[in-house]
C-alpha positions in Angstrom: -12.5 22.3 -19.2 -10.5 22.9 -21.5 -13.6 24.7 -24.1 -13.9 26.7 -21.0 -9.7 27.7 -21.2 -10.1 28.3 -25.1 -12.9 31.0 -24.0 -10.9 32.8 -22.6 -8.1 33.8 -24.4 -8.3 37.0 -26.5 -6.3 39.3 -28.9 -7.2 43.2 -29.3 -7.3 44.6 -32.6 -4.2 47.1 -31.2 -2.2 44.3 -30.2 -2.2 42.7 -33.8 -1.3 45.7 -35.6 1.9 46.2 -33.4 2.3 42.4 -33.9 1.8 43.2 -37.8 4.4 46.3 -37.8 7.1 44.0 -35.9 6.9 42.0 -39.6 9.8 42.1 -41.4 12.2 43.5 -39.6 15.7 41.8 -38.3 15.0 38.6 -36.4 11.4 39.0 -37.1 10.8 37.0 -40.5 12.8 39.3 -42.5 11.8 38.2 -46.0 7.8 38.9 -44.7 5.8 40.2 -47.9 2.6 41.4 -47.1 1.2 40.0 -50.8 2.8 37.0 -50.7 2.9 36.1 -46.8 0.0 33.9 -45.6 -1.0 33.0 -42.2 1.1 29.6 -42.3 4.1 31.4 -42.8 3.4 33.5 -39.8 2.6 31.2 -37.5 5.5 28.9 -38.0 8.3 31.5 -38.4 6.7 34.3 -35.8 3.9 33.3 -33.9 6.0 29.4 -33.0 9.2 30.8 -32.0 8.2 33.9 -29.9 5.7 31.5 -27.3 8.3 29.4 -27.0 8.9 28.9 -23.1 11.3 26.2 -21.6 10.6 22.8 -22.6 7.1 23.7 -23.9 5.1 27.1 -24.7 1.9 28.5 -24.9 -0.6 30.5 -27.2 0.7 34.1 -28.1 -2.9 35.2 -26.4 -1.8 33.7 -23.2 1.6 35.6 -23.4 1.1 38.5 -25.1 -2.9 38.7 -25.4 -5.4 38.8 -22.9 -7.7 36.3 -20.5 -10.5 38.4 -21.2 -13.7 36.7 -23.1 -13.7 37.7 -26.7 -16.4 39.5 -28.6 -15.6 38.0 -32.3 -14.7 34.6 -33.5 -13.3 35.4 -36.4 -13.2 32.7 -39.1 -10.4 32.3 -41.9 -7.9 29.9 -43.5 -4.3 29.7 -42.7 -3.9 30.0 -47.0 -5.0 33.4 -46.9 -2.5 36.4 -47.2 -1.7 37.7 -43.2 -2.1 41.0 -43.9 -5.5 40.5 -45.4 -6.5 38.7 -42.1 -5.4 41.3 -39.8 -7.1 43.7 -42.4 -10.2 42.5 -42.3 -10.6 42.3 -38.3 -9.1 46.0 -38.3 -12.0 46.7 -41.0 -14.6 45.3 -38.9 -13.3 47.2 -35.6 -13.5 50.5 -38.0 -16.6 49.8 -39.6 -15.7 49.7 -43.2 -17.4 47.8 -45.7 -14.5 46.4 -47.0 -10.7 45.7 -46.1 -8.8 46.5 -49.3 -7.3 50.1 -48.2 -6.6 48.8 -44.9 -4.3 46.2 -46.5 -2.8 48.5 -48.4 -2.3 50.6 -45.5 -0.6 47.7 -43.5 1.4 46.4 -46.2 2.9 50.1 -46.5 3.6 51.0 -42.8 0.9 53.3 -41.8 0.0 51.4 -38.6 0.0 54.4 -36.5 -2.5 56.2 -38.7 -4.8 52.8 -37.4 -4.0 52.6 -34.0 -4.8 56.5 -33.8 -7.8 55.8 -35.8 -9.4 53.1 -33.9 -8.3 54.8 -30.6 -10.3 58.1 -31.7 -13.4 55.6 -31.9 -13.0 53.9 -29.0 -12.0 50.0 -30.4 -8.5 49.7 -30.3 -9.7 47.0 -26.9 -11.8 45.2 -29.3 -11.1 41.7 -28.5 -11.4 38.7 -31.2 -10.6 34.9 -31.0 -8.1 33.8 -33.8 -7.3 30.5 -33.9 -3.8 31.1 -34.9 -3.4 33.1 -31.7 -5.6 31.9 -28.9 -4.1 27.9 -29.8 -0.9 26.3 -28.3 0.7 25.4 -31.3 3.2 23.9 -29.6 0.3 21.1 -28.2 -0.1 20.2 -31.7 1.6 21.2 -34.8 5.1 23.5 -33.8 7.0 19.4 -34.4 6.0 18.6 -37.9 3.8 18.7 -40.7 1.7 15.5 -40.2 2.0 12.2 -42.1 4.2 12.3 -45.5 1.8 11.0 -48.2 2.4 8.9 -51.2 5.3 10.6 -53.2 4.1 12.1 -56.7 0.6 12.1 -55.5 -1.7 15.4 -55.4 -1.8 14.7 -52.0 2.2 15.0 -51.8 2.2 17.9 -53.7 0.1 20.1 -51.5 1.4 18.0 -48.1 5.3 19.4 -49.7 3.8 22.7 -50.3 2.5 23.1 -47.2 5.7 23.1 -45.2 7.4 25.3 -47.3 7.5 29.4 -47.0 5.3 31.3 -49.7 8.2 33.7 -50.2 11.5 31.2 -50.1 10.2 28.4 -50.4 12.3 26.4 -47.8 11.2 24.4 -45.5 10.2 25.5 -42.2 12.2 24.8 -39.2 10.5 22.1 -36.8 9.9 23.1 -33.4 12.1 21.3 -30.7 10.2 22.2 -27.8 9.4 19.1 -25.9 5.0 19.7 -25.4 3.1 16.2 -25.5 1.0 16.9 -28.6 -2.8 16.7 -28.6 -4.9 15.7 -31.6 -8.1 13.5 -32.0 -6.5 10.8 -30.5 -6.6 12.7 -27.3 -10.0 14.6 -27.4 -10.5 15.9 -24.0 -6.7 18.0 -24.1 -7.1 18.2 -27.6 -7.6 22.3 -29.0 -8.2 21.8 -32.4 -11.2 20.1 -32.1 -13.5 22.4 -29.7 -14.1 25.0 -31.7 -17.8 24.6 -32.6 -17.8 23.6 -28.6 -16.3 27.0 -27.8 -18.1 28.7 -29.9 -21.8 27.6 -28.3 -20.1 28.2 -24.7 -19.3 32.1 -25.8 -22.6 32.4 -27.0 -24.4 31.0 -24.0 -22.2 33.6 -21.6 -22.2 36.7 -23.6 -25.0 36.2 -25.3 -25.7 39.0 -28.4 -22.2 40.7 -27.0 -20.8 37.8 -28.8 -20.4 37.7 -32.9 -18.7 36.1 -35.9 -16.6 37.4 -38.7 -16.0 35.8 -41.6 -12.7 37.2 -43.1 -13.4 35.8 -46.5 -9.7 35.4 -48.5 -9.3 36.4 -52.5 -9.7 32.5 -53.6 -13.1 32.2 -51.3 -11.4 29.0 -49.9 -12.8 30.2 -46.4 -16.0 28.4 -47.6 -14.1 25.3 -48.3 -12.7 24.4 -45.5 -14.0 22.0 -43.0 -13.6 23.9 -39.7 -14.4 27.5 -41.0 -18.2 25.8 -42.6 -18.8 24.0 -39.0 -18.1 27.5 -37.2 -20.5 29.9 -40.2 -23.5 27.1 -39.1 -22.6 26.8 -35.7 -23.1 30.7 -35.5 -26.0 30.1 -38.0 -27.7 27.6 -36.0 -27.5 29.6 -33.0 -28.1 33.0 -34.2 -25.0 34.7 -33.7 -24.5 37.8 -35.1 -22.6 37.3 -38.6 -20.6 39.9 -40.3 -18.2 39.4 -43.6 -15.5 41.0 -44.6 -14.1 40.8 -48.4 -11.4 42.3 -50.0 -13.6 44.3 -52.0 -17.5 45.9 -51.3 -18.1 45.9 -55.0 -20.6 43.2 -57.1 -19.2 40.6 -58.4 -19.3 40.6 -62.4 -20.7 38.6 -64.9 -17.7 37.7 -66.5 -15.7 34.1 -66.9 -13.5 34.2 -63.7 -16.3 35.2 -61.5 -19.1 32.1 -62.9 -16.7 30.1 -62.1 -16.5 31.5 -58.5 -20.7 31.1 -58.8 -20.9 27.7 -59.8 -18.2 26.6 -57.0 -20.0 28.6 -54.1 -23.4 27.4 -55.2 -22.3 24.0 -55.8 -20.4 23.4 -52.0 -20.6 20.4 -50.3 -19.4 19.6 -46.8 -18.5 15.9 -48.2 -15.9 17.5 -50.2 -15.1 20.0 -47.7 -10.7 19.9 -47.0 -8.8 19.9 -43.7 -5.4 20.1 -42.9 -5.8 16.3 -40.7 -8.2 13.9 -42.6 -9.1 13.1 -39.1 -10.7 16.5 -38.6 -12.8 15.8 -41.6 -13.9 12.5 -40.6 -15.2 14.2 -37.0 -17.0 17.2 -38.2 -18.7 15.1 -41.0 -19.3 12.6 -37.9 -21.2 15.7 -36.4 -23.7 16.0 -39.2 -27.2 13.8 -38.9 -27.8 14.8 -42.8 -25.0 16.0 -45.5 -28.2 17.1 -47.8 -29.9 19.3 -44.7 -26.5 20.7 -43.8 -25.6 21.3 -47.7 -28.9 23.4 -48.2 -28.1 25.2 -44.8 -24.9 26.2 -45.7 -26.2 28.2 -49.7 -28.9 29.3 -47.1 -26.3 31.2 -45.4 -24.1 32.3 -48.4 -27.2 33.1 -50.9 -30.4 33.4 -48.8 -31.9 36.9 -48.7 -29.9 37.7 -45.5 -26.8 35.3 -46.5 -23.2 37.0 -46.0 -23.2 37.1 -49.9 -26.2 38.1 -50.6 -25.7 41.5 -51.8 -22.4 40.5 -53.5 -23.7 38.5 -56.5 -25.6 40.0 -59.3 -27.6 39.1 -62.1 -27.2 35.3 -63.6 -25.0 34.4 -60.5 -27.5 35.0 -57.9 -29.9 33.7 -60.1 -28.2 30.1 -60.4 -27.1 30.0 -57.1 -31.2 31.1 -56.1 -31.7 27.7 -58.4 -29.2 25.3 -57.0 -30.3 26.8 -53.5 -33.9 25.6 -54.4 -33.3 22.3 -55.6 -31.3 21.4 -52.5 -33.9 22.5 -50.0 -36.8 20.3 -52.4 -34.2 17.8 -52.0 -34.0 18.0 -48.3 -37.7 18.2 -48.1 -38.3 14.9 -50.3 -35.6 13.3 -47.8 -37.6 14.4 -44.4 -40.8 13.1 -46.0 -39.4 9.7 -46.9 -37.8 9.4 -43.2 -41.8 10.2 -42.2 -43.3 7.6 -44.2 
C-alpha cells in the first residue's frame, strides 16, 4: 500500500548534514542564507530539481536516502528556517538540550566537526522520516502553487508569499515533469494525507524503537499547523515517545512577547489550524469526533505535567495555561456527561 511505501523511506542524519553542506554552492541555490531561507525555499529550488527522473520524479529519500524504516518521525513546518530543521535533527541525535549552537555551526560551515561528533557517538546513521525528503514532491506540488485566491485578499497575500523565495522574492520555477499529481481527490495514491496512518504503521512494526521529534520553530508555528497537530496527537494517543527541540533551552521569560505566546498556545484550537490546502484541513477535522476533546488533549500534550513544553514555561504563563487547560477539560467533561443523559 501507499502507507507501507511511505513508511519504508528515510534519511539518516549524516546524509542530511551532507545535503546542507552543499547549499549555497554554485548551482545549488547559491543565494541560500541560513538564517533567512526556509524549508519551502529549499524544497522548491533544490529537492524538487535534483529528484527529477525522466518525465517524472521520486522522493529525495528514494534517490539519495535509505529504503530502511525510520527510527524517528520529525514534525516540523515548511515556514521554519531550513537550518533550524537540520539543527533540530542533529541536536536530537547528539542528545543536546536545544539546537541553537548547532544551527550556528551549520551556518558557519562546520559540517565536518558535526559529522565527526555523530560518528564518535555512533548515531550518524540514525534514520528519520522528514516529509520534505520522504514525500515525492513530483506527485503533488512541483508543478504549481495551488489555486490562486482572489487578488487583494489576505489569502492572496499568503499565497503570493508562499510562491516566492524568502531572500530574492522571486517566484519559484515550475517543474515541467509529467508525473501525475495526486491530492485528496485521489486518496489512495496521494502521499500528503497519510502521515498519521504511516505513524500508526511504524509504531505497530517498530514498537518502542519508533519515536517522534517535534522541531519547534522560532515562532512556535508548528503548534498551529493542521498536519503537525494531527501528528502530535497521533503519537500521544499511541504512547509513542515524543521529544522536543527548541531554539533555546532557557525557560521562557515573563515579558510581553512571551505572554502573547502563552495566550496563543493556551488558546489553540484545531478548528483554527492552518493548512496549505483547505481540503487537507477539512480532512483532518473530519477525522476528529469531538473538537473539544481534541483541543483538551492538545493542551495536555503541550502544558501537562509531562507535556512537551511543561518545563519551558514559568510564572504567570504556566499558571494561565494550566487554568485554560483546566477549563477545557471541565468543558469536555460536561459535554461527555450530557451525551450520557
